[in-house]
ZAKEVO-225037 format. One record per residue (C-alpha): x, y, z; residue number from 1. Coordinates in steps of 0.001 Angstrom, whole numbers, always signed. Layout:
REM ZAKEVO-225037
    east   north      up resi
       X       Y       Z  NUM
...
//
This chain:
REM ZAKEVO-225037
    east   north      up resi
  +25718 -180196  -10172    1
  +29276 -181042   -9184    2
  +30727 -179450  -12305    3
  +29062 -176569  -14069    4
  +29803 -176218  -17763    5
  +31939 -173196  -18505    6
  +33353 -172050  -21813    7
  +36971 -171164  -21207    8
  +37526 -170517  -24908    9
  +36598 -167168  -26430   10
  +36107 -168983  -29735   11
  +33991 -172130  -29731   12
  +36037 -173463  -32653   13
  +39311 -173125  -30721   14
  +40479 -176480  -29370   15
  +43562 -177336  -27317   16
  +44750 -180949  -27436   17
  +47137 -182044  -24680   18
  +49502 -184972  -25093   19
  +53110 -186071  -24589   20
  +55936 -185570  -27122   21
  +57248 -188269  -29420   22
  +60093 -189201  -27073   23
  +57511 -190134  -24431   24
  +54886 -191790  -26645   25
  +55370 -191899  -30397   26
  +51894 -193323  -31011   27
  +50021 -190698  -28966   28
  +51564 -187776  -30825   29
  +50888 -189398  -34193   30
  +47227 -189859  -33257   31
  +47111 -186205  -32208   32
  +48702 -185072  -35474   33
  +46084 -186983  -37476   34
  +43259 -185603  -35331   35
  +44706 -182103  -35635   36
  +44883 -182316  -39439   37
  +41312 -183576  -39745   38
  +39892 -180943  -37397   39
  +41819 -178133  -39090   40
  +40459 -179327  -42452   41
  +37038 -178746  -40875   42
  +38090 -175170  -39979   43
  +38719 -175687  -36257   44
  +41547 -173712  -34690   45
  +43636 -176457  -33085   46
  +46621 -175912  -30814   47
  +48835 -178647  -29401   48
  +49867 -178659  -25762   49
  +52804 -181095  -25538   50
  +54082 -181924  -22072   51
  +56370 -184466  -20456   52
  +54608 -187489  -18962   53
  +54764 -186039  -15442   54
  +53522 -182627  -16624   55
  +50817 -184321  -18709   56
  +49479 -186187  -15691   57
  +49693 -183039  -13588   58
  +47764 -181015  -16179   59
  +45112 -183618  -16981   60
  +44700 -185662  -13807   61
  +45318 -183035  -11130   62
  +44513 -179632  -12619   63
  +42025 -180787  -15306   64
  +43348 -177918  -17419   65
  +42656 -179189  -20942   66
  +40040 -179256  -23687   67
  +40931 -182645  -25156   68
  +43817 -185030  -24570   69
  +45210 -188178  -26139   70
  +46831 -190824  -23978   71
  +46447 -194212  -22334   72
  +44231 -195195  -19436   73
  +45141 -198054  -17050   74
  +42402 -200669  -16815   75
  +42072 -204028  -15077   76
  +40615 -207491  -15549   77
  +37280 -206493  -13982   78
  +34989 -203969  -15745   79
  +34395 -202185  -12449   80
  +37325 -199906  -13352   81
  +34640 -197953  -15262   82
  +33107 -196929  -11918   83
  +36268 -195117  -10914   84
  +36738 -193792  -14431   85
  +33298 -192204  -14885   86
  +31171 -191904  -11732   87
  +30041 -188360  -10917   88
  +31136 -188705   -7284   89
  +34746 -188572   -8516   90
  +34209 -185583  -10852   91
  +36223 -183127   -8757   92
  +38839 -185558   -7455   93
  +42408 -185697   -8598   94
  +43857 -188733  -10318   95
  +42751 -191454  -12675   96
  +39229 -191386  -11244   97
  +36977 -189442  -13642   98
  +39677 -187295  -15261   99
  +36971 -185887  -17580  100
  +35006 -184249  -14745  101
  +31958 -186066  -16136  102
  +28610 -185670  -14397  103
  +26080 -187877  -16162  104
  +23088 -189142  -14244  105
  +22184 -191725  -16879  106
  +25596 -193398  -16618  107
  +25823 -193207  -12803  108
  +22948 -195639  -12047  109
  +24373 -198165  -14512  110
  +27801 -197916  -12898  111
  +26163 -198663   -9567  112
  +23860 -201426  -10835  113
  +26723 -203484  -12286  114
  +28261 -203311   -8804  115
  +25064 -204514   -7157  116
  +23920 -207153   -9684  117
  +24098 -210873   -9000  118
  +26612 -212885  -11041  119
  +23887 -214102  -13415  120
  +22652 -210541  -13995  121
  +25918 -208634  -14048  122
  +26889 -209326  -17680  123
  +23622 -207789  -18843  124
  +24153 -204732  -16640  125
  +27688 -204294  -17986  126
  +26372 -204448  -21564  127
  +23790 -201737  -20826  128
  +26559 -199624  -19318  129
  +28847 -200042  -22341  130
  +26079 -198986  -24721  131
  +25237 -195904  -22640  132
  +28913 -194909  -22501  133
  +29155 -195319  -26287  134
  +26132 -193039  -26702  135
  +27394 -190319  -24340  136
  +31004 -190691  -25550  137
  +32894 -189068  -22623  138
  +36010 -190445  -24296  139
  +36756 -192034  -27668  140
  +38308 -195500  -27291  141
  +40854 -196039  -30048  142
  +42838 -199231  -29541  143
  +44383 -201651  -27074  144
  +48111 -201924  -27846  145
  +50120 -205107  -27858  146
  +51648 -205705  -24425  147
  +54941 -207232  -25592  148
  +58114 -206817  -23551  149
  +61650 -207874  -24364  150
  +62948 -210638  -22117  151
  +66270 -212474  -21990  152
  +66850 -216206  -22024  153
  +67107 -216668  -18252  154
  +63727 -215022  -17582  155
  +61801 -216143  -20669  156
  +60100 -219168  -19137  157
  +59153 -217224  -16005  158
  +57620 -214391  -18023  159
  +55606 -216863  -20066  160
  +53820 -217748  -16809  161
  +53586 -214367  -15087  162
  +52343 -211077  -16515  163
  +54820 -208179  -16005  164
  +52140 -206458  -13897  165
  +52371 -209298  -11382  166
  +54906 -209166   -8552  167
  +55595 -212869   -9189  168
  +57218 -211981  -12517  169
  +60185 -210619  -10560  170
  +60624 -213506   -8117  171
  +62938 -215428  -10436  172
  +64037 -219046  -10018  173
  +67247 -221057   -9636  174
  +68473 -219769  -13022  175
  +67922 -216105  -12204  176
  +71016 -213912  -11573  177
  +71519 -212369   -8141  178
  +70963 -208910   -9629  179
  +67980 -208703  -11944  180
  +67957 -205655  -14216  181
  +65027 -204239  -16107  182
  +64541 -201223  -18337  183
  +61683 -198820  -17725  184
  +60816 -196238  -20372  185
  +59880 -193529  -17908  186
  +61768 -191447  -15376  187
  +58722 -191060  -13128  188
  +59438 -193861  -10620  189
  +63031 -192673  -10269  190
  +61682 -189448   -8787  191
  +58802 -190674   -6663  192
  +57627 -194075   -5375  193
  +54843 -192735   -3187  194
  +51902 -195091   -3927  195
  +49476 -192143   -3991  196
  +51377 -189726   -6223  197
  +49188 -189032   -9249  198
  +51882 -187303  -11275  199
  +54309 -190202  -10909  200
  +52086 -193241  -10929  201
  +50572 -195263  -13753  202
  +50719 -199026  -13290  203
  +51415 -200411   -9851  204
  +54001 -203157  -10404  205
  +56704 -201346   -8411  206
  +54245 -200688   -5615  207
  +53271 -204374   -5469  208
  +56930 -205265   -4966  209
  +57226 -202861   -2032  210
  +53829 -203505    -447  211
  +51908 -206709    +175  212
  +48174 -207053    -409  213
  +45714 -209499   +1108  214
  +45581 -211407   -2177  215
  +47166 -211322   -5612  216
  +45291 -211527   -8911  217
  +45478 -214923  -10612  218
  +44339 -213280  -13861  219
  +47981 -212200  -14186  220
  +49275 -215727  -13577  221
  +49295 -218596  -16069  222
  +50354 -221433  -13792  223
  +47799 -224112  -14757  224
  +46431 -223907  -11227  225
  +49695 -225023   -9581  226
  +49547 -222226   -6996  227
  +47033 -222466   -4176  228
  +43820 -220481   -4630  229
  +42366 -218380   -1850  230
  +39063 -220197   -1418  231
  +36043 -221750   -3033  232
  +33775 -219076   -1562  233
  +35289 -216366   -3769  234
  +33966 -215421   -7188  235
  +37322 -214147   -8474  236
  +40409 -216253   -9052  237
  +42725 -214994   -6310  238
  +45947 -216315   -4838  239
  +46464 -215955   -1060  240
  +49065 -213416     -47  241
  +48785 -211757   +3345  242
  +45475 -213544   +3847  243
  +45552 -217270   +4550  244
  +41777 -217567   +4236  245
  +38714 -215505   +3366  246
  +35291 -216658   +4538  247
  +32394 -214960   +2770  248
  +29140 -214240   +4584  249
  +26237 -212021   +3722  250
  +27745 -208658   +2747  251
  +30984 -209276   +4616  252
  +34280 -211154   +4353  253
  +36160 -212536   +7334  254
  +39892 -212430   +6640  255
  +42561 -214390   +8494  256
  +46106 -212982   +8172  257
  +49478 -214685   +8161  258
  +51203 -214339  +11502  259
  +54656 -212844  +12082  260
  +54599 -210714   +8917  261
  +56951 -207751   +9301  262
  +57209 -204356   +7690  263
  +60635 -203391   +6370  264
  +61363 -201458   +9568  265
  +60757 -204536  +11738  266
  +57281 -203619  +13047  267
  +54752 -206441  +12835  268
  +51868 -206162  +10352  269
  +48486 -206790  +11971  270
  +44785 -206391  +11264  271
  +45113 -202860  +12642  272
  +47199 -201911   +9574  273
  +44614 -203388   +7231  274
  +41839 -201408   +8884  275
  +43906 -198219   +8747  276
  +44693 -198734   +5038  277
  +41060 -198804   +3920  278
  +40118 -195895   +6160  279
  +43091 -193861   +4964  280
  +42373 -194457   +1271  281
  +38745 -193444   +1820  282
  +39836 -190221   +3558  283
  +43532 -189412   +3563  284
  +43089 -186683   +6157  285
  +41466 -189208   +8533  286
  +38904 -186598   +9547  287
  +41442 -183824  +10161  288
  +40332 -181672   +7221  289
  +37388 -179421   +7877  290
  +35875 -176047   +7208  291
  +33154 -174443   +9277  292
  +32899 -177519  +11440  293
  +32197 -179822   +8501  294
  +34614 -182601   +7594  295
  +36060 -182524   +4087  296
  +37499 -185718   +2734  297
  +40739 -185717    +771  298
  +40571 -188965   -1191  299
  +43707 -190782   -2203  300
  +44467 -190623   -5894  301
  +44992 -194355   -6325  302
  +43020 -197413   -5167  303
  +39993 -195165   -4615  304
  +37674 -197556   -6442  305
  +38712 -200461   -4240  306
  +38143 -198531   -1038  307
  +34717 -197382   -2219  308
  +33502 -200996   -2084  309
  +34287 -201222   +1636  310
  +31637 -200079   +4090  311
  +33646 -200791   +7222  312
  +36494 -202871   +8615  313
  +36215 -204436  +12066  314
  +39296 -205816  +13830  315
  +38599 -209051  +15709  316
  +42159 -209644  +16884  317
  +45686 -209111  +15563  318
  +45237 -211629  +12767  319
  +41519 -211587  +11987  320
  +39149 -208928  +10716  321
  +35863 -208541   +8861  322
  +35347 -206385   +5789  323
  +31747 -205275   +5248  324
  +31012 -204358   +1633  325
  +28301 -202413    -170  326
  +28620 -203977   -3616  327
  +28201 -207436   -5071  328
  +30811 -209952   -4006  329
  +32757 -210006   -7281  330
  +33423 -206263   -7085  331
  +34030 -206292   -3326  332
  +36777 -208881   -3690  333
  +38839 -206358   -5669  334
  +39487 -204645   -2333  335
  +41705 -207594   -1412  336
  +44257 -206300   -3966  337
  +44950 -202985   -2187  338
  +48549 -202525    -890  339
  +48583 -202565   +2910  340
  +50192 -199526   +4541  341
  +51968 -199372   +7909  342
  +49771 -197321  +10222  343
  +52724 -196254  +12334  344
  +54326 -194620   +9249  345
  +51308 -193043   +7541  346
  +48857 -192562  +10375  347
  +49247 -192298  +14097  348
  +51840 -194160  +16113  349
  +51239 -197397  +17959  350
  +52290 -196415  +21455  351
  +48880 -197402  +22834  352
  +49079 -200915  +21393  353
  +52751 -201772  +21214  354
  +54570 -200834  +24371  355
  +57823 -199141  +23612  356
  +56811 -198026  +20129  357
  +56392 -194262  +20042  358
  +57187 -193443  +16426  359
  +54959 -190715  +15058  360
  +53135 -191268  +11793  361
  +52883 -188761   +8967  362
  +49443 -187567  +10081  363
  +50671 -186822  +13615  364
  +53486 -184671  +12263  365
  +51027 -182478  +10355  366
  +49235 -179520  +11781  367
  +45587 -179257  +10758  368
  +46439 -175993   +9027  369
  +48636 -177987   +6651  370
  +45557 -179770   +5302  371
  +43431 -177722   +2867  372
  +39728 -177345   +3562  373
  +38800 -178397     +55  374
  +39967 -180931   -2514  375
  +43410 -180062   -3785  376
  +46995 -181186   -3863  377
  +48245 -182225    -472  378
  +51899 -182716    +359  379
  +51421 -186135   +1925  380
  +49917 -187534   -1286  381
  +52778 -186413   -3481  382
  +55688 -186457   -1054  383
  +58907 -188080   -2247  384
  +60143 -188600   +1321  385
  +62045 -191889   +1379  386
  +60952 -192440   +4987  387
  +57422 -193049   +3698  388
  +58539 -195942   +1456  389
  +57982 -198633   +4076  390
  +56009 -201716   +3134  391
  +56062 -205399   +3933  392
  +56613 -206566    +359  393
  +59192 -209008   -1019  394
  +61530 -206104   -1813  395
  +62428 -202958     +80  396
  +63543 -199610   -1275  397
  +67328 -199188   -1469  398
  +68224 -196133   -3540  399
  +67451 -194045   -6617  400
  +69179 -191696   -9013  401
  +66723 -189148  -10336  402
  +65819 -189676  -14004  403
  +68290 -192551  -14212  404
  +67450 -195569  -12042  405
  +66136 -196974   -8776  406
  +67056 -200093   -6838  407
  +65219 -202533   -4568  408
  +66840 -205062   -2247  409
  +65351 -208418   -1309  410
  +63563 -208321   +2042  411
  +64953 -211467   +3624  412
  +62353 -211467   +6410  413
  +59476 -211677   +3931  414
  +57095 -214577   +4542  415
  +58063 -216196   +1206  416
  +61701 -216462   +2335  417
  +60928 -219503   +4492  418
  +58492 -221396   +2317  419
  +57643 -224199   +4716  420
  +53986 -224930   +4029  421
  +53484 -221730   +1990  422
  +52584 -222593   -1577  423
  +54338 -219594   -3131  424
  +57637 -219185   -5015  425
  +60620 -217855   -3103  426
  +62277 -214589   -4098  427
  +65533 -215438   -5879  428
  +67198 -212153   -6974  429
  +68949 -210270   -4198  430
  +68673 -206972   -6058  431
  +66270 -205458   -8576  432
  +67621 -202611  -10698  433
  +65282 -200538  -12863  434
  +67105 -198431  -15470  435
  +65452 -195606  -17393  436
  +65809 -195648  -21191  437
  +63153 -193967  -23317  438
  +64177 -195788  -26518  439
  +62549 -199154  -27240  440
  +65231 -199919  -29844  441
  +68007 -199289  -27331  442
  +66192 -201341  -24687  443
  +65831 -204321  -27019  444
  +69504 -204128  -27967  445
  +70498 -204218  -24300  446
  +68326 -207285  -23668  447
  +69705 -209003  -26778  448
  +73253 -208188  -25677  449
  +72702 -209532  -22173  450
  +73271 -206119  -20594  451
  +69824 -206208  -18953  452
  +67392 -209055  -18324  453
  +64091 -207609  -19562  454
  +61970 -204524  -20113  455
  +59208 -203663  -17681  456
  +57670 -201209  -20162  457
  +55965 -202129  -23423  458
  +58040 -202252  -26608  459
  +56927 -199738  -29224  460
  +55157 -201122  -32322  461
  +57748 -199967  -34861  462
  +60469 -201869  -32960  463
  +58269 -204985  -32832  464
  +57838 -204661  -36582  465
  +61599 -204466  -37100  466
  +62182 -207523  -34904  467
  +59527 -209476  -36793  468
  +61051 -208524  -40152  469
  +64466 -209733  -38974  470
  +63064 -212962  -37474  471
  +64302 -211741  -34090  472
  +60927 -211572  -32387  473
  +61645 -214618  -30211  474
  +62978 -212104  -27664  475
  +59443 -210785  -27152  476
  +57009 -211968  -24492  477
  +53371 -211612  -25543  478
  +51099 -210247  -22821  479
  +47724 -208579  -22736  480
  +47912 -204831  -22320  481
  +45936 -203460  -19381  482
  +45606 -200013  -20920  483
  +44004 -198437  -23979  484
  +44572 -195350  -26107  485
  +41740 -192859  -26173  486
  +40722 -189248  -26747  487
  +39499 -187664  -23513  488
  +37229 -184614  -23267  489
  +36907 -182044  -20496  490
  +33222 -182143  -19575  491
  +33479 -178700  -17997  492
  +34481 -176920  -21215  493
  +32200 -176179  -24166  494
  +31955 -177680  -26801  495
  +33681 -180753  -25282  496
  +30826 -180938  -22778  497
  +28379 -181802  -25600  498
  +27941 -185516  -26519  499
  +27046 -184531  -30101  500
  +30380 -182739  -30481  501
  +32265 -185690  -28993  502
  +30537 -188036  -31441  503
  +31491 -185772  -34319  504
  +35139 -185874  -33219  505
  +34938 -189669  -32999  506
  +33694 -189779  -36585  507
  +36829 -188145  -38008  508
  +39108 -190814  -36517  509
  +39650 -194076  -38404  510
  +40605 -196623  -35760  511
  +41579 -199310  -38263  512
  +43864 -196915  -40115  513
  +45473 -195876  -36813  514
  +46116 -199514  -35858  515
  +47481 -200451  -39287  516
  +49582 -197324  -39846  517
  +50583 -195900  -36466  518
  +50750 -199207  -34550  519
  +51947 -201334  -37508  520
  +49113 -203742  -36740  521
  +50314 -204394  -33167  522
  +47094 -203270  -31497  523
  +43375 -204039  -31622  524
  +40862 -201342  -32607  525
  +38136 -201016  -29947  526
  +34824 -199234  -29456  527
  +34769 -200091  -25750  528
  +37665 -200695  -23334  529
  +35827 -203714  -21864  530
  +36411 -206311  -24554  531
  +35536 -209299  -22354  532
  +31839 -208317  -22328  533
  +31027 -207769  -26016  534
  +27480 -207445  -27247  535
  +26312 -210111  -29651  536
  +26201 -209136  -33326  537
  +22408 -208873  -33160  538
  +22448 -206761  -29985  539
  +25110 -204432  -31346  540
  +23394 -203977  -34684  541
  +20027 -203292  -33051  542
  +21366 -200756  -30551  543
  +23662 -198954  -32998  544
  +21168 -198884  -35876  545
  +18449 -197383  -33691  546
  +20847 -194844  -32209  547
  +22171 -193655  -35577  548
  +18746 -193699  -37249  549
  +17453 -191262  -34611  550
  +20307 -188925  -35528  551
  +20032 -189207  -39272  552
  +23324 -191022  -39738  553
  +23096 -193037  -42931  554
  +24373 -196613  -42948  555
  +25609 -198612  -45870  556
  +23929 -201895  -46753  557
  +26121 -203855  -44318  558
  +24702 -202280  -41161  559
  +26747 -200662  -38360  560
  +30529 -200791  -38439  561
  +31553 -203322  -35781  562
  +34740 -201318  -35079  563
  +32953 -197961  -34726  564
  +29305 -198972  -34293  565
  +27997 -195768  -32669  566
  +30249 -193263  -34442  567
  +31123 -194581  -37921  568
  +34145 -193022  -39585  569
  +33303 -190423  -42227  570
  +35195 -192323  -44898  571
  +35886 -190655  -48227  572
  +36859 -193761  -50183  573
  +37231 -197395  -49003  574
  +40348 -197674  -51133  575
  +41955 -194774  -49253  576
  +41850 -195619  -45529  577
  +42135 -192723  -43118  578
  +40875 -190039  -45511  579
  +37892 -188077  -44221  580
  +34818 -187227  -46284  581
  +34729 -183563  -45281  582
  +31148 -183028  -46465  583
  +29887 -185856  -44277  584
  +32054 -184670  -41391  585
  +30648 -181133  -41666  586
  +27145 -182558  -41421  587
  +28221 -184380  -38246  588
  +29476 -181136  -36689  589
  +26395 -179266  -37881  590
  +24302 -181766  -35904  591
  +26397 -180670  -32906  592
  +25384 -177021  -33407  593
  +28179 -175713  -35666  594
  +27470 -174005  -38998  595
  +29461 -173889  -42228  596
  +29174 -171511  -45166  597
  +29235 -172553  -48810  598
  +33046 -172535  -48828  599
  +33260 -174948  -45887  600
  +34256 -172297  -43344  601
  +32920 -172339  -39793  602
  +30632 -169381  -39088  603
  +29582 -167923  -35757  604
  +26078 -168643  -34521  605
//
């Protein structure tokens, strides 16, 4: 077993819930407060562990030092994000991959099978996976928030076509000012823009502006097909970026690169950099870490899922390479979205290939003793060294003021600068400024007043509600949110390691009440984070009814709750949403091994 279950609590009824304070995420702390009240009413000893966003990610994603946590998880258009989120092979890794430390050998084969299934079979495999996850409940999905941002007049049309997670949303047009300003509601990127830094990285929009990928995701683009697509052989809708073509064979893709693409330091980008990128993400020590003669991999904390689809990369020449993959084609194509790193900066220099180039890479400057012999934090993966921020993207790093702002400058040698026969928009703004402001209300006021052009971060629900009430919501751009709120459990700590306990916790949370009250209706309650692959009503009712019948959970005459089908809320009274029926909830926890006396107090067993 990768993770053995250990009880770090002297008292099984003692629970520590980690989250961020109200200034960082008003909704998360309100969910925690409701969960805390309901659990304390059931005689659990609950303590809150509130940390800043950076400290929260350090505690949960790196140290895994928590019992339960409440927060958001970044997803993507393809359900394969669940592989990174839950597979046992990632149980001891740092980062967004398997933050629960889950080792479940019923879920693992389903995660793999949806990667291997043919297109006609994959939907069915995904459905089986979603049901198994709902039964094991490693986390409790709560809701998908509204993805609205505030956007000024000059950028409104552009942001109606491009999702804020797309680099194209920042390209502008002839109406765009020379300096484009945006508000971010986090200080993290002002302190670190290393693409692999777990504590400072959530969504990758900034990274996609600094680094190019082989393709860009058309799921984030609503252009009515005006932009060229990468090829008819692909199963995903992708727009060519560094790649001019991708030819798909049996278990491999042959990629042709644009020529004369430069990194920000003037070195040419070639197939050698692409090969290095995938190898580096798969093992960031590049074979240098070892103990007792055995290599120990130090996986990167981001893009790990994408690299795991790649079996090998073979360089044919400077502008052509083949990518062999181990999954089905649809999943393998996600690897085309990985940011390409300069080998001469991150790896080993190019003196053997480029005469006159003798710059050392980051790996060459390290002594093997600097690399730990087991998984752990490694300076290269969290370094804030500005010399590492070298990409080939449409913008290059200019400056930053810690906790206040950071600035990018247009990279005038980018391949979009001379459109020619390239069917891509040209970068209009000369400068991008990202300003930190943790208040949604303040951010909206600045956009309304023309002080800034838009907000990169989501607007909080209570501010959306105020704008709607004042008929001022025309400033909002409506986008799908690629994240969801959830309760996460540490699978290495009892009782959080027990599915029955996790189900009992899920049953004292009323998702609909949370959406209506905490999110003012600006979210969708969910029982699974993959909403594009729902089970039919008949499938859901059959699976949920059988599951709950085996566990003695009584259903009303209407069958399973479609919002909480596998863990129905212990509702006291339909006319009083959010209120828990404590007697029913105690029975749920008793089925998880806890005991209550006649006065409703937890007793030792």
